[in-house]
FIVO-60790 format. One record per residue (C-alpha): residue number from 1; x, y, z; residue in three letters. Coordinates in Angstrom, 2 decimals, m for minus. Layout:
# FIVO-60790
<resi NUM	x X	y Y	z Z	resn ALA>
...
This chain:
# FIVO-60790
<resi 1	x 3.03	y m2.05	z m18.95	resn UNK>
<resi 2	x 2.63	y m1.34	z m15.29	resn UNK>
<resi 3	x 3.29	y 1.97	z m13.55	resn UNK>
<resi 4	x 6.48	y 1.66	z m11.48	resn UNK>
<resi 5	x 7.95	y 3.84	z m8.75	resn UNK>
<resi 6	x 9.32	y 3.89	z m5.22	resn UNK>
<resi 7	x 8.64	y 5.30	z m1.79	resn UNK>
<resi 8	x 9.88	y 8.90	z m1.74	resn UNK>
<resi 9	x 10.19	y 11.47	z 1.03	resn UNK>
<resi 10	x 7.81	y 14.38	z 1.55	resn UNK>
<resi 11	x 10.47	y 16.28	z 3.53	resn UNK>
<resi 12	x 11.27	y 18.71	z 0.68	resn UNK>
<resi 13	x 7.65	y 19.19	z m0.34	resn UNK>
<resi 14	x 5.10	y 17.74	z m2.74	resn UNK>
<resi 15	x 6.54	y 19.04	z m6.03	resn UNK>
<resi 16	x 9.92	y 17.61	z m5.00	resn UNK>
<resi 17	x 8.36	y 14.14	z m4.72	resn UNK>
<resi 18	x 7.24	y 14.37	z m8.33	resn UNK>
<resi 19	x 10.64	y 15.63	z m9.49	resn UNK>
<resi 20	x 12.42	y 12.87	z m7.55	resn UNK>
<resi 21	x 10.16	y 10.21	z m9.04	resn UNK>
<resi 22	x 10.85	y 11.49	z m12.55	resn UNK>
<resi 23	x 14.61	y 11.42	z m11.87	resn UNK>
<resi 24	x 14.27	y 7.79	z m10.77	resn UNK>
<resi 25	x 12.49	y 6.93	z m14.01	resn UNK>
<resi 26	x 9.19	y 6.32	z m12.25	resn UNK>
<resi 27	x 5.63	y 7.17	z m13.17	resn UNK>
<resi 28	x 4.04	y 6.56	z m9.78	resn UNK>
<resi 29	x 5.26	y 6.72	z m6.18	resn UNK>
<resi 30	x 4.29	y 6.21	z m2.57	resn UNK>
<resi 31	x 4.78	y 8.59	z 0.32	resn UNK>
<resi 32	x 3.94	y 9.17	z 3.96	resn UNK>
<resi 33	x 2.02	y 12.35	z 4.71	resn UNK>
<resi 34	x 3.73	y 12.28	z 8.13	resn UNK>
<resi 35	x 6.51	y 10.25	z 9.74	resn UNK>
<resi 36	x 5.99	y 6.49	z 9.26	resn UNK>
<resi 37	x 6.20	y 6.30	z 13.05	resn UNK>
<resi 38	x 3.42	y 8.86	z 13.55	resn UNK>
<resi 39	x 3.54	y 12.49	z 14.64	resn UNK>
<resi 40	x 2.09	y 15.56	z 13.01	resn UNK>
<resi 41	x 1.52	y 15.70	z 9.26	resn UNK>
<resi 42	x 3.77	y 17.98	z 7.26	resn UNK>
<resi 43	x 1.87	y 21.18	z 6.49	resn UNK>
<resi 44	x 0.77	y 21.30	z 2.88	resn UNK>
<resi 45	x 1.44	y 24.43	z 0.81	resn UNK>
<resi 46	x m1.40	y 24.65	z m1.75	resn UNK>
<resi 47	x 0.89	y 25.95	z m4.51	resn UNK>
<resi 48	x 3.33	y 23.11	z m3.87	resn UNK>
<resi 49	x 0.54	y 20.54	z m4.15	resn UNK>
<resi 50	x m0.70	y 22.19	z m7.35	resn UNK>
<resi 51	x 2.80	y 21.91	z m8.84	resn UNK>
<resi 52	x 2.82	y 18.18	z m8.08	resn UNK>
<resi 53	x m0.59	y 17.72	z m9.69	resn UNK>
<resi 54	x 0.73	y 19.43	z m12.82	resn UNK>
<resi 55	x 3.69	y 17.02	z m12.96	resn UNK>
<resi 56	x 1.43	y 14.01	z m12.59	resn UNK>
<resi 57	x m0.78	y 15.17	z m15.45	resn UNK>
<resi 58	x 2.04	y 16.27	z m17.76	resn UNK>
<resi 59	x 3.99	y 13.04	z m17.40	resn UNK>
<resi 60	x 1.10	y 10.57	z m17.36	resn UNK>
<resi 61	x 1.63	y 9.22	z m13.86	resn UNK>
<resi 62	x m0.39	y 6.30	z m12.59	resn UNK>
<resi 63	x m2.32	y 6.51	z m9.34	resn UNK>
<resi 64	x m0.26	y 7.60	z m6.33	resn UNK>
<resi 65	x m0.25	y 5.39	z m3.22	resn UNK>
<resi 66	x m0.10	y 7.48	z m0.04	resn UNK>
<resi 67	x 0.66	y 5.47	z 3.11	resn UNK>
<resi 68	x m0.59	y 5.99	z 6.65	resn UNK>
<resi 69	x 1.94	y 5.52	z 9.49	resn UNK>
<resi 70	x 2.88	y 2.03	z 10.62	resn UNK>
<resi 71	x 1.92	y 2.96	z 14.18	resn UNK>
<resi 72	x m1.70	y 3.72	z 13.25	resn UNK>
<resi 73	x m3.74	y 0.94	z 14.86	resn UNK>
<resi 74	x m7.50	y 1.20	z 14.45	resn UNK>
<resi 75	x m8.09	y m1.97	z 16.50	resn UNK>
<resi 76	x m5.82	y m1.33	z 19.46	resn UNK>
<resi 77	x m6.94	y m2.39	z 22.93	resn UNK>
<resi 78	x m6.18	y 1.00	z 24.49	resn UNK>
<resi 79	x m8.79	y 3.57	z 23.55	resn UNK>
<resi 80	x m6.38	y 6.50	z 23.47	resn UNK>
<resi 81	x m4.34	y 4.63	z 20.84	resn UNK>
<resi 82	x m7.47	y 4.12	z 18.75	resn UNK>
<resi 83	x m8.47	y 7.79	z 19.14	resn UNK>
<resi 84	x m5.03	y 8.88	z 17.95	resn UNK>
<resi 85	x m5.18	y 6.42	z 15.03	resn UNK>
<resi 86	x m8.54	y 7.80	z 13.95	resn UNK>
<resi 87	x m7.22	y 11.37	z 14.11	resn UNK>
<resi 88	x m4.28	y 10.36	z 11.93	resn UNK>
<resi 89	x m6.49	y 8.55	z 9.41	resn UNK>
<resi 90	x m8.94	y 11.45	z 9.26	resn UNK>
<resi 91	x m6.14	y 13.98	z 8.74	resn UNK>
<resi 92	x m4.37	y 11.97	z 6.03	resn UNK>
<resi 93	x m7.62	y 11.37	z 4.18	resn UNK>
<resi 94	x m8.56	y 15.05	z 4.34	resn UNK>
<resi 95	x m5.17	y 16.14	z 2.99	resn UNK>
<resi 96	x m5.55	y 13.82	z 0.02	resn UNK>
<resi 97	x m9.10	y 14.96	z m0.62	resn UNK>
<resi 98	x m8.04	y 18.62	z m0.47	resn UNK>
<resi 99	x m4.73	y 18.49	z m2.34	resn UNK>
<resi 100	x m4.38	y 15.20	z m4.26	resn UNK>
<resi 101	x m7.87	y 13.89	z m5.04	resn UNK>
<resi 102	x m8.50	y 10.60	z m6.79	resn UNK>
<resi 103	x m5.49	y 8.75	z m5.37	resn UNK>
<resi 104	x m5.02	y 5.81	z m2.97	resn UNK>
<resi 105	x m4.54	y 5.84	z 0.81	resn UNK>
<resi 106	x m2.97	y 2.56	z 1.93	resn UNK>
<resi 107	x m2.80	y 1.36	z 5.54	resn UNK>
<resi 108	x m1.89	y m1.68	z 7.60	resn UNK>
<resi 109	x m5.16	y m3.01	z 9.07	resn UNK>
<resi 110	x m3.69	y m3.13	z 12.56	resn UNK>
<resi 111	x m2.63	y m5.46	z 15.37	resn UNK>
<resi 112	x m5.14	y m7.12	z 17.65	resn UNK>
<resi 113	x m2.68	y m7.07	z 20.59	resn UNK>
<resi 114	x m4.00	y m10.24	z 22.16	resn UNK>
<resi 115	x m7.74	y m9.72	z 21.73	resn UNK>
<resi 116	x m7.80	y m11.94	z 18.64	resn UNK>
<resi 117	x m8.56	y m11.15	z 15.02	resn UNK>
<resi 118	x m12.24	y m12.00	z 15.55	resn UNK>
<resi 119	x m12.55	y m9.08	z 17.97	resn UNK>
<resi 120	x m10.30	y m6.74	z 16.03	resn UNK>
<resi 121	x m11.90	y m7.08	z 12.59	resn UNK>
<resi 122	x m15.24	y m5.47	z 13.55	resn UNK>
<resi 123	x m13.37	y m2.58	z 15.19	resn UNK>
<resi 124	x m11.42	y m1.88	z 11.98	resn UNK>
<resi 125	x m14.61	y m1.98	z 9.91	resn UNK>
<resi 126	x m16.43	y 0.25	z 12.39	resn UNK>
<resi 127	x m13.66	y 2.84	z 12.14	resn UNK>
<resi 128	x m13.84	y 2.80	z 8.34	resn UNK>
<resi 129	x m17.61	y 3.21	z 8.50	resn UNK>
<resi 130	x m17.17	y 6.35	z 10.60	resn UNK>
<resi 131	x m14.10	y 7.83	z 8.94	resn UNK>
<resi 132	x m14.96	y 7.34	z 5.27	resn UNK>
<resi 133	x m17.57	y 9.38	z 3.43	resn UNK>
<resi 134	x m19.79	y 8.47	z 0.46	resn UNK>
<resi 135	x m18.57	y 10.37	z m2.56	resn UNK>
<resi 136	x m14.97	y 10.74	z m1.43	resn UNK>
<resi 137	x m12.46	y 10.59	z m4.30	resn UNK>
<resi 138	x m9.75	y 8.74	z m2.36	resn UNK>
<resi 139	x m9.79	y 4.94	z m2.45	resn UNK>
<resi 140	x m8.76	y 3.30	z 0.83	resn UNK>
<resi 141	x m6.48	y 0.28	z 0.48	resn UNK>
<resi 142	x m6.02	y m2.42	z 3.11	resn UNK>
<resi 143	x m2.58	y m3.97	z 2.79	resn UNK>
<resi 144	x m1.91	y m7.69	z 2.81	resn UNK>
<resi 145	x 0.20	y m8.50	z 5.87	resn UNK>
<resi 146	x 2.94	y m11.06	z 6.62	resn UNK>
<resi 147	x 1.33	y m12.42	z 9.80	resn UNK>
<resi 148	x 4.02	y m11.18	z 12.19	resn UNK>
<resi 149	x 2.91	y m11.07	z 15.81	resn UNK>
<resi 150	x m0.75	y m10.13	z 16.15	resn UNK>
<resi 151	x m1.14	y m8.49	z 12.73	resn UNK>
<resi 152	x m4.60	y m8.52	z 11.19	resn UNK>
<resi 153	x m4.72	y m9.14	z 7.44	resn UNK>
<resi 154	x m2.42	y m12.14	z 7.27	resn UNK>
<resi 155	x m4.83	y m13.93	z 4.95	resn UNK>
<resi 156	x m7.17	y m12.93	z 2.16	resn UNK>
<resi 157	x m10.01	y m14.23	z 4.35	resn UNK>
<resi 158	x m9.22	y m11.76	z 7.15	resn UNK>
<resi 159	x m9.26	y m8.87	z 4.70	resn UNK>
<resi 160	x m12.55	y m10.16	z 3.26	resn UNK>
<resi 161	x m14.03	y m10.20	z 6.76	resn UNK>
<resi 162	x m13.21	y m6.50	z 7.16	resn UNK>
<resi 163	x m14.67	y m5.58	z 3.78	resn UNK>
<resi 164	x m17.88	y m7.48	z 4.52	resn UNK>
<resi 165	x m18.58	y m5.27	z 7.54	resn UNK>
<resi 166	x m18.11	y m1.95	z 5.73	resn UNK>
<resi 167	x m21.25	y m0.10	z 4.65	resn UNK>
<resi 168	x m22.49	y m0.75	z 1.09	resn UNK>
<resi 169	x m22.30	y 2.95	z 0.18	resn UNK>
<resi 170	x m18.54	y 2.94	z 0.87	resn UNK>
<resi 171	x m17.62	y m0.25	z m0.97	resn UNK>
<resi 172	x m16.66	y 1.49	z m4.22	resn UNK>
<resi 173	x m13.87	y 3.31	z m2.36	resn UNK>
<resi 174	x m12.28	y 0.20	z m0.80	resn UNK>
<resi 175	x m9.50	y m1.90	z m2.28	resn UNK>
<resi 176	x m6.44	y m4.00	z m1.50	resn UNK>
<resi 177	x m2.71	y m3.37	z m1.85	resn UNK>
<resi 178	x m0.85	y m6.66	z m2.36	resn UNK>
<resi 179	x 2.68	y m6.68	z m0.93	resn UNK>
<resi 180	x 4.79	y m9.44	z m2.50	resn UNK>
<resi 181	x 7.04	y m9.79	z 0.55	resn UNK>
<resi 182	x 4.07	y m9.90	z 2.90	resn UNK>
<resi 183	x 2.02	y m12.49	z 1.00	resn UNK>
<resi 184	x 5.12	y m14.65	z 0.52	resn UNK>
<resi 185	x 5.93	y m14.48	z 4.23	resn UNK>
<resi 186	x 2.25	y m15.22	z 4.97	resn UNK>
<resi 187	x 2.51	y m18.47	z 2.99	resn UNK>
<resi 188	x 1.26	y m17.55	z m0.49	resn UNK>
<resi 189	x 3.79	y m19.15	z m2.85	resn UNK>
<resi 190	x 4.54	y m16.77	z m5.71	resn UNK>
<resi 191	x 6.16	y m19.61	z m7.65	resn UNK>
<resi 192	x 2.66	y m19.90	z m9.09	resn UNK>
<resi 193	x 1.24	y m16.37	z m9.37	resn UNK>
<resi 194	x m1.77	y m17.67	z m11.30	resn UNK>
<resi 195	x m2.77	y m19.76	z m8.31	resn UNK>
<resi 196	x m2.27	y m16.85	z m5.87	resn UNK>
<resi 197	x m4.27	y m14.46	z m8.02	resn UNK>
<resi 198	x m7.01	y m17.06	z m8.51	resn UNK>
<resi 199	x m7.23	y m17.41	z m4.73	resn UNK>
<resi 200	x m7.30	y m13.63	z m4.38	resn UNK>
<resi 201	x m10.10	y m13.47	z m6.93	resn UNK>
<resi 202	x m12.09	y m16.23	z m5.22	resn UNK>
<resi 203	x m11.90	y m14.61	z m1.78	resn UNK>
<resi 204	x m11.71	y m10.88	z m2.48	resn UNK>
<resi 205	x m12.43	y m10.33	z m6.15	resn UNK>
<resi 206	x m9.63	y m9.28	z m8.48	resn UNK>
<resi 207	x m11.35	y m5.93	z m9.03	resn UNK>
<resi 208	x m10.33	y m5.07	z m5.45	resn UNK>
<resi 209	x m6.62	y m5.35	z m6.25	resn UNK>
<resi 210	x m5.61	y m1.75	z m6.86	resn UNK>
<resi 211	x m1.85	y m1.56	z m6.16	resn UNK>
<resi 212	x 1.19	y m3.77	z m5.57	resn UNK>
<resi 213	x 4.21	y m3.31	z m3.31	resn UNK>
<resi 214	x 6.98	y m5.05	z m5.25	resn UNK>
<resi 215	x 9.53	y m6.36	z m2.75	resn UNK>
<resi 216	x 11.75	y m9.38	z m2.31	resn UNK>
<resi 217	x 11.87	y m11.12	z 1.09	resn UNK>
<resi 218	x 14.73	y m12.16	z 3.36	resn UNK>
<resi 219	x 12.62	y m15.10	z 4.53	resn UNK>
<resi 220	x 11.38	y m18.42	z 3.13	resn UNK>
<resi 221	x 7.71	y m18.68	z 2.16	resn UNK>
<resi 222	x 5.48	y m18.86	z 5.24	resn UNK>
<resi 223	x 8.03	y m17.43	z 7.70	resn UNK>
<resi 224	x 5.61	y m14.72	z 8.95	resn UNK>
<resi 225	x 8.47	y m12.30	z 9.64	resn UNK>
<resi 226	x 8.12	y m9.34	z 7.21	resn UNK>
<resi 227	x 11.69	y m8.47	z 6.27	resn UNK>
<resi 228	x 12.00	y m6.82	z 2.87	resn UNK>
<resi 229	x 14.94	y m7.39	z 0.54	resn UNK>
<resi 230	x 16.19	y m5.84	z m2.68	resn UNK>
<resi 231	x 14.76	y m7.28	z m5.89	resn UNK>
<resi 232	x 16.41	y m10.57	z m6.82	resn UNK>
<resi 233	x 18.47	y m10.76	z m3.63	resn UNK>
<resi 234	x 15.96	y m12.56	z m1.44	resn UNK>
<resi 235	x 13.99	y m15.78	z m1.21	resn UNK>
<resi 236	x 11.33	y m14.76	z m3.73	resn UNK>
<resi 237	x 13.90	y m14.09	z m6.42	resn UNK>
<resi 238	x 13.93	y m12.34	z m9.77	resn UNK>
<resi 239	x 11.99	y m14.92	z m11.76	resn UNK>
<resi 240	x 9.00	y m14.96	z m9.39	resn UNK>
<resi 241	x 8.93	y m11.17	z m9.07	resn UNK>
<resi 242	x 9.12	y m10.78	z m12.85	resn UNK>
<resi 243	x 6.21	y m13.20	z m13.24	resn UNK>
<resi 244	x 4.16	y m10.99	z m10.91	resn UNK>
<resi 245	x 5.08	y m7.68	z m12.54	resn UNK>
<resi 246	x 4.44	y m8.97	z m16.05	resn UNK>
<resi 247	x 1.28	y m10.90	z m15.21	resn UNK>
<resi 248	x m1.45	y m9.93	z m17.70	resn UNK>
<resi 249	x m4.04	y m9.47	z m14.93	resn UNK>
<resi 250	x m1.91	y m6.80	z m13.21	resn UNK>
<resi 251	x m1.10	y m4.50	z m16.10	resn UNK>
<resi 252	x m1.91	y m0.81	z m15.72	resn UNK>
<resi 253	x m1.65	y m0.91	z m11.93	resn UNK>
<resi 254	x 0.82	y 1.07	z m9.77	resn UNK>
<resi 255	x 3.75	y m1.01	z m8.51	resn UNK>
<resi 256	x 5.75	y 0.57	z m5.67	resn UNK>
<resi 257	x 9.20	y m0.52	z m4.49	resn UNK>
<resi 258	x 9.72	y m0.69	z m0.72	resn UNK>
<resi 259	x 13.09	y m2.43	z m0.87	resn UNK>
<resi 260	x 15.97	y m1.43	z 1.48	resn UNK>
<resi 261	x 17.55	y 1.06	z m0.92	resn UNK>
<resi 262	x 18.84	y 4.57	z m1.35	resn UNK>
<resi 263	x 17.58	y 6.57	z m4.34	resn UNK>
<resi 264	x 20.32	y 5.21	z m6.61	resn UNK>
<resi 265	x 19.20	y 1.68	z m5.75	resn UNK>
<resi 266	x 15.59	y 2.51	z m6.56	resn UNK>
<resi 267	x 16.64	y 3.99	z m9.90	resn UNK>
<resi 268	x 18.48	y 0.78	z m10.77	resn UNK>
<resi 269	x 15.54	y m1.39	z m9.71	resn UNK>
<resi 270	x 13.08	y 0.67	z m11.74	resn UNK>
<resi 271	x 15.34	y 0.19	z m14.78	resn UNK>
<resi 272	x 15.42	y m3.55	z m14.06	resn UNK>
<resi 273	x 11.64	y m3.80	z m13.83	resn UNK>
<resi 274	x 11.24	y m1.89	z m17.08	resn UNK>
<resi 275	x 13.67	y m4.29	z m18.77	resn UNK>
<resi 276	x 11.33	y m7.17	z m17.94	resn UNK>
<resi 277	x 8.90	y m5.77	z m20.52	resn UNK>
<resi 278	x 11.42	y m5.48	z m23.37	resn UNK>
């Protein structure tokens, strides 16, 4: 079995995220430590974080996938944007290290904003080299992207190029989060998940694949648009998504739903995913 869950809100606190995830039938979840559009991080109450850690242990949760804001751009052209992005990354990482050690921090690699991926990739790696620390417990995940606009990370090769420039002493705390909508929109045809995973393994190494965002897509394969859809209601479809979730090489990993749903919709989708294993 996989671990399955959804994106939940931190608005009511850390323990509430665990309780919400349990009510949905999940045993992992993703969350933003601050607004997905940026801004200040929600202040963490140590006792609240401790209560969440107790829930995770008691109920055998898989690894949690925290998410940095979409607006965080480590390779922006404007230096003040980069400085803000680094402050956000540093703060999110420190909160995880202090209050939820041993989990994942996922982020979108960034947008090159016209300078080209070749110029942006070294800037992303340089930021990771300065912001990460040897011995940290948090694993940093670069997310596969759909290729919309000037996004970096639209191919496995672009992600590999970032990893290759990160210091050797940080490599054991770097991984990849594969988003099914994003890779589909980027042109990776999930009709043959074996082929996609073989390509991932050839370029990045399957040991780097730490988490999966399980989403359908409103777009045909290769559209490069990044528009998520509910499971089974998009162009990827139920059969392809099931073949990903049940793939033997992906068992034991956290799968997180980012479909356009309310909590009741997430609960139904979690039940659906679980039924694929019956």
